[in-house]
N, C-alpha and C positions, 0 to 999 in steps of 0.2 A: 699837551702832555698830560698825563693822568697823574693824579696824586693819590696816596693811599684813601683819602676822604671820598674821592670819586667812584672808588670801585668797591665791589664786595668779592669776597674769595671766589675763584672758580669752583664749579662742581668737581667732585672726584672722576677720574676717567673709570666709566664702567667697563669698556672692553677697547681693544685696539680693533680698529676697522680695517679690513684688507685693502691695500692700496688699489688693486682692481676694483673694489667695489666702490670706493670714493670716485674713481676715474669713470666708472659707470654713470654714477649721479651727475658729474660734471657734463658728460656726453648728453646725457637725457635731458638735463634743466637749463644748462648755459646756453643762451642763444647768442647768435651773431648781432652785432650792433647794426644799426642802419646805415646804408651806404652814403657816402658823399662825394661830390666832385672835387677834385683838388689839382692845383696845377702839377704838371710831370715834374718840374724842377724841385717840388716839395715833396715827392712820393717816394724817395728813397727809403726802403725798408717796409713799406706799407704792403698790406694784402690786397690784391685786386677784388672788388666785389663783381666786377663784369670783365669779359673777355676784353684785351686791347687788340682792337682790329686797325691796320692802317690801311689806306687805299692802295691799290695796285702801284708798285714801284720798282724800277722806273715804267712809266707808262709807255715808252718806247725803248728799242734796244740802244744801248750806249756804248762807247768805247772805254774799254777797261785800261787800256795803255794809249800812249802817244805813239802814232805809226801811221799806216796806209790802210784806208778802209775799199775794200774791193771783194769781188766775187773768187771764193776759195778755188772753184773749178778751173779758173784761169791758171792757176800755180800748179796743178796736179803733177805735170811732167817736168817741173822745175828742178835742177841740181846745180851743185857748185861748179861742175863742168859745163853744164848745158842749161845756161839761163832760158827761161820761158818768156817770150815776148807777150805782153799783155795786150790784149785787143783794145783796150781803151786805157785811158790815164787813171790812176787810183785816186783818191781824195785823201789829202792829208787830213788828219783828225788829232785832237788831243783828248787826254782821258777826260771823260765825262761829257763828251760832245754826242750827239745823235749821230746814228750812222745814215748814210745817204741812201736813197732808193737803189735798190740792186746788190748792195754791199751785204755780205753775211761774215764777216771776219776783219779782223784788224791785224795787219802784218806788222812785225817790229820794223823800225825804220831801217835797219841795215839788211832786211830782207828783200828789198826793193831798191833797184838801182835806176834812177831816172836820169836820163842825159839826152840832150838834142831833141827834146819833144817826144821822146819814147821811153816806155819804162818796161823793165825786165824783172820777174821774179827770180831770186837765187836759189830759193829753197821753197818747197811745197808748204802751204798753209791750210789748216783743216776749217772748215765751216764752224762758226761759234768760236775759234780761237780770238783772244783779246776782245771779247764780247759780252757785256752784261745784258742778257736778253730781257725783254718786257716781262716785269713779273718776276725778274730775277731775285730781287731783294725781299719782296712779299707779294703774294698774289692777290691781296685783297679779301680773302676768304679765310685763311688759316690764322688763327691769333698769334700774335708774337708772344703774348703771354697770356695765360688763362686765368679765369676767375679762381681764387683760391691760392694762387702763387704770389709769393712775396717778391717785390721788386727790388733787384741788386743795382750796383751802380752801373753796370754793363747794360742793363734793361733800360734805365733811364736814359743813357747815351742813345741807345738804338730808338727808343720812342721819340726822343727830341729830334734826331735826324730824321724819322719819319713824319715830322711835322705834327705829331699828337700833342696838343697843348693841354689837355686835362684828362685824368682818368678816375673811374669811379672806383673808391676803395672803402675799406671798413677800418676805422681807427677808434679803438676803444680808449676812453678816458680812465686811467687806472690812478686812483688815489692811495698813496704810501703812507702809513701812518706809524712812525716809530714811536712806541710807548714810552720808552725812557730815553733820555739825551745822552747815553754813554757812548763811547767810542765804537764798542762792537756792534751795536744796533744800528748806528749811524753808518758804520762800514757796509753792513749787510743792505741797508736801505739804499746806498749808493750803487751797489753792484747791481741790485735787482733792477733798480731804475734804468741802469745803463742796459740790461738785457731785455727790458720792456720796450725800449726804443728801438733797439736792434731787430726785434720782432713785430714791429708794426703797431706798437701802442703809444698813447701820449700820457707822460706822467703829470700828475697832479701831486700835492703834498699837503697835510695836515698834521699839526701837532697836537690834535685833539679828536680822540675816539668819538666821543659823543656827537661832535659836530659832524665828522665824517659819515656816520651812521644815519643822522638825521638828514644830511643834505641829499640833493637829487640831480647835482651837476655832473656826476661822474658815473661811470658805468659798471665799476667794481672797485673793491677795496681791498687792499693788501695791509695787513696788520703785522708788525714785527715786534714780538715781546709780549709778555703777560700770559702765556698760555700754560704754565706749569702750576704748581701748588704752593709757590711763595706767598708770603704775606701780603705782597704787593701786587700779585697776580690776579687780574680781574677781566682780562680781554674776553675770555670765553663767556663769562657771565653777563658782561655787557652785550654780547652778540645775541646771548639768549633772552635777554630782557628787551632788546629792540626788534628783534626779527626772528628766523627761525634757525636754530642750531642743528644741523645736520649730521655733523660728525665731530666727535672730540675723542682724540686717542686714534693715533695711525699706526698701522703695522709696518712702519718704515724706521730703519735704523741708518743714520741718526734721524730723528724728527718725531719721537713718538708722542709729543705733547701737541701737534698740530691740530687744528680744528677748521671747519668748513661749514658755511652756512649761507643764508640769504637775508637781505633785507628788501622786502619787496620781490622783485625780480633780480635785483642786482646780487651778484655772488660775492661773498666776503671770505678771503683765505687769510688765516691766522697762522703766522710763522713762529716757530721758537725763537727765543731771544739770542741763543748761543748761533755762532756764525756758522758752523758746519751744519747745524740741524736747519737753519733757516735756507741755507743753500740747497740742502737735499730736498727739502720739502717744495722750494721754488721750482727746482729742475724736474722734479717728477709730478708734481701736482700744478704749479702755477703756470708753467708753459703750457700744459694741455687746457687749463682754463683761458689762457690768452689766445691760444689756437682757436677755441670755439668761438670766442668774442670777435676774433678778425674775419672767421670763415676761412681759415687757412686749412691747407690739405694735412695729411699724416706727417708727423715727424721723419726727417730724413734719417736714414739709418746711420750708425756708427761705423768706423772703420773695423773690420775683423782682423784681429791680431791673435796672437797664441800666448797663453800664459805661461811665465817661466817657473813660478811656484803655485802651489795649490791655494785656494781660498776656501776657507771654513765658514758656513753661515748658519744661522739657527732657523730651522723649518718654522714656517709660519710668519716670518717677519721678512719683508723685502730689504734688501741692503745695498747701500751705494757705497762704493769703494774706489778710493783714487789709486791710479796706477800710473808707473812711469815706464817710459817706452825706451827700448833699446833695440834697435833694428826693427824687425817685424815680431818682436816680443816685448810683453809688457809684465811688469812685477807690480804685485799689491804692495801699498805702502803702508795703509791702516784700516783699521775696522772699527765699528761701534762708534768711539769718539775719534774725530778727524782732527788731529793736531794741525796748526796753522802751517807747520814745517812740512807735513805731508801735503798739505794742498798746494803749496808753493813750489813743492819739488815734483809734483806729478804732471802728466801731460794730457790728463783727462780721466774719465771715470767709466766703472762697469756698474750695472745694476743687477744684483743677484735676485732672482725672482722667489717670491716666498715660499714656493713649494720646493725650492732646491736647497740641499744641504751644502753647496758650494760647488766649486770647480776643481778638478784635478790638474796637476801641471801638464801642459801640453793641450789643453782645451781651447778651441777657438772662442773667443769672447768679442763683443761689439763694444768698442771704445769710443765714447762720445766725448766732444771738447767741452771745457769749461767756458763760462761766459767771457 
């Protein structure tokens, strides 16, 4: 944790860098971390560095239901009032068992009547009914999940069922440095740490910015607090003294005092100490930095809903606005400063681009979820 004696005042903000310009710097200069193999059981939320391909499964056709395995052609003329005598006895199979030679379907148990050494079909069965064909689950060529995709709980279950023991992933180690030990910065740190874990990163933590900047054990650093012009604010100056300061001052509301730079090749993102501003910068900039480090694909689009009231925004500043949903419409709850009450009562947020003056009532907007 930094004290006043450890820091020098931050330099003044010379200009506000457009959000798109900073995102271009991140896209150009932040590189994915090296891939590593991990157990599938530990891979939830991680981003694949290579396609996950399973062997052909099943290798042979299997019964999908409990029933009678037979050739469908023999049942073609069967009906409720005119059963079809089968030329040979069908084979009773349970779900998951391989089909015997010559069988191309599995009839339900009640569709075949077996009595006195003979079998009759009571209704017709189509070829392929009740059967999982060879390669039906996976063909051994098409990836189950592709490089750049994040593994969901469903994906982990499928990979486990396919007997894939390990996957190649990129898991950046992110050091979070809360500059002051107050409740607001601590709350922001915990919120961002959880979002990092959900998006494929591994969290580290340090209470000393000098130590974090000098270390080499992590892939990037996220600093919370100390970006403004207060007497004890010195995070930006410390980054400039220890590395390269690329941006100080961001054309984003809230979040104008944010900064970004590098120590060596490691990106360093400095978030304001206000909860709303830290959240806004993390969602718009931090997640993009994390996507680059994990090698993840483009961010998923939000849900398109309709504004019930107009939103006014200053041209030249991107603005993050919390919205509350009612049916297929949303209403804006706050702008500029985002009170805690507006955050907790909202269902998501919209981002007004810098070139826009806002949106009129009835406009379609993309609503993204909070962490």
